[in-house]
N, C-alpha and C positions, 0 to 999 in steps of 0.2 A: 578447563580454565574457569575462573570465577568472573562473572560478568554482572553488570547492572542491567536492569530490564529495558532501559531506554536511554537515548541521547536527546537532549534538547539543543538544537542548533540555533545559536543567536537568540536566546530567550529575551534579551533586552529590546528586541525590535517591537515596535508598536503597530498601529494600523489594524485593519480588520482581517486580513488574510492570514491563515495558519495552514502550513503545508504538513501533510502527514505521510508517513511511509511505514505501513504495518509489517512489511516483510523485508526489512532492510538488510539483515545479516543471516548467515548460516551458523552462527555460534551456538555451541551446546555447553551449558555450565557444568562444572565438575560434579556438582551434586545431582545431576541427572544422568544416570547410567554411567557414572565415572567420566562424563564428558564425551562419550562415544555411543552413538545410537546403533552401532553395528553395521553401518553402511560404508561403502567404498568412498574414497575421495571423489571419484567421478560422480557418484550420486549426490554427495553433499555439496557439490559445486554446480548442480543443475537446478532447474526450477522447482523441484519438489521440496528443496530445503529453504529456498528464499527467492525473492524476486530479483533476478540477476539485473544489475545495472540501475535498479530503481533508486537506490540511496543517492548515487551520484547525481542523477537527474533531479531528485527532490532538493538537494542542497543548492544546485545551480538555480533552479526555479525559485527557491526561497530568496536567494541573493538578488535575483533580477526583480522580484516583486517587493523586496524590502521586508520580507516576512520571516518569522521564526519557523522552524520545522521540528517535528518530533519524529524520531526514528526508533523502531524497536531494536533491541540488541540481543535477540535470541532467535533461533531457527523456528520457522513455522511448524517443523516436525516435532519440536518439543511440546509446543502448544500454540495454537493459531489465534493470534489476537484479532483476526478479522472474521471471527465466528462467534455466534451467540454462545452463552454459557451452557446451553442444553443441546447444542448442535452435535450430532453424532460424528462429525468430522473435526471436532475441536482438537482431538489427538488422533492423527491418522495412523492406521496400522498397515494400510496398503495404499500406495499413491503412484499412479501412472505406471503400473506394472511392477513396482518395487515394494517388497515387504520391508517394514521398518522393525527390525528385530527387538529393539529396546522398548517398543510400544506394544508388543503383542500381549504382554502380561500386565499392562497398566490397569489397575483397579480404581475404584472410586476414591480411595485414600490418596493414591498417587496423583490422580487427576486433581484433587483438591489442593494437594501440596504444590503442584506446578502452577495452579491458578494463583495461589497465595504468593508464590515466589516471583512470578513473571507476569502473568496475564493481568491480574488486578492492579498491581503498581503501574503498569503501562497505561491502563485505562483511567486510573485516578489522575496520573500526570497529564494525560491528554485532556481530560475534563477540566482540570485546573488551568491549563494553558488557554483553552478556549474561553473560560470564564473571565480570564484576565484581559480579554480583548472585547471592545464594544461591537455588538452584533457581528460576531465572527463569521467568516466565510471559509469553509473547509475545502481545501484542494488536496485530494488524496492521489498519491503516485504509486502505481504498480507496474509490473511487467508480466508478459505472458510468453510462453514458449511457442515457437513457430509450429511445432508439430508434436502432439501427444503420440505415444506409442500405439501403432496400429490404426491411427486416424489420418485423415487427409490433412495436408498442410493448410495452415490458416493464411488467408491472403492479406489480412490487414496489417498496416504499418502501425496504426494507433487506433485505440477505441476509447469512447467516452461512455461511462456507465451511469445510469440513473434509475431511480424507482419511479414514484409518482411525481416527484418534484423535478420539473425540467426547466425551472426558471433560469438556471445558469447553464445547464448542459445544452439546451437548444441553441442559444447564441454561440456557444463554444463550438458546437458541431457545425454551425453555419460558417464560422470563420475557418475551421479546418477544411471544410468542403471547398474553399477557394484555393487551397494549396493543391495545385494540379498534379503534383507528383506523388500524392499520398492516396492510399486506399484507407478510408476511415470507417470504422465500425460504430454503429449506434446500438449500444447494448450488445456489443460483440468484443471479444469472443465469449462473453458470459452474459447472463441476465444481470440486471443492475440491482438486485435486491436479495439479501438474505436476512431473515429476522435476527436481530441482535448483532449484526456485523457492525463495523466501526462507523460507517456512514449512518446506518439506522440509529445506532446508539447515541452518537454525538452530534448529528446534524438533523436527520429527519424528525426525531422526537422533539426537537427544540425549534423547528421551523427555520433552521439556518440554511442559507444558500450553500450549495455544495456541488462539486463535480469530482468524479473519480476518473482518472486518466490512466489508461493501460497502453504501454509501449512495447512493441515486439522486442524481446530480449536480444535477438540477432543484431538489432540496430544500436544497442547501448551496452554491449559487453566490454568495451574499452573506455577508459576515462575520457579521452578526447571526444568520443561519440556521445557520452553522457553530457558533456559540456555543450556539445552542439545541440542536442535535443532539449536540454534545459533552456538554452538561449532561444531556440526556435519556438518552444511552447509559451514562454513567458509573455511575449506581446499578444499572443492569441488569447491567453487566459486573462491578461489585463484588459484587453479590448472587450471580452465578453462580460467581465465584471462591470466595466464602464457602461456597456449597453444596458445592463440591468439597474445599476445604482446611480449612474451619472458621475461616479467617483473615479479618479485616476489612480493607478497603482503602478509602482516601479518607475 
């Protein structure tokens, strides 16, 4: 299938908040390995190919915050927009026990071609969207798998990731901690920083307020669950922003 690199959801919305979803779909363009990475439907529908449920949560969260959202429109297995340009995992050849056949022979020329076709246009569009908003606040939405192959189950329902800038993540974590039915991870299930990732590139380097939210995909695999979590997270995010800026959102 022929695809565009991204979708901007409600670009007309103003305000400071911009929602991002780097791993929104599992789509593979026709001009990458004929639109088939050589994986089964089962593999293409699990977390290695995209962040299951994250796109739906991102849209609902954007609606409740009155914000635009930008969502990638290509599989992270084609090229991962949440990696730096020199990151060795930019194009994965093996992920969570699965070999990616169409990526095994990727050379520098093919890497550059995929970057020019998908990765760079996504980041240019994200950069322009942020520049169009005064003092933008970046809210990134991701999801994580409950269990990697051969690893112990992850206990968290939701995690908030941050690097050195915890201006927004700290109050957001404090508000999430008051949700008694949730197990909340602080920089779990991952560390909150990769050089050149989306938050580093578009928020940290510009001194912009930011938070990256990870939701366990088991909780958001269905549309109604995505709506529930978007609506649940929105007042917590809005409250955290108000804690920091004194501004009301949503």
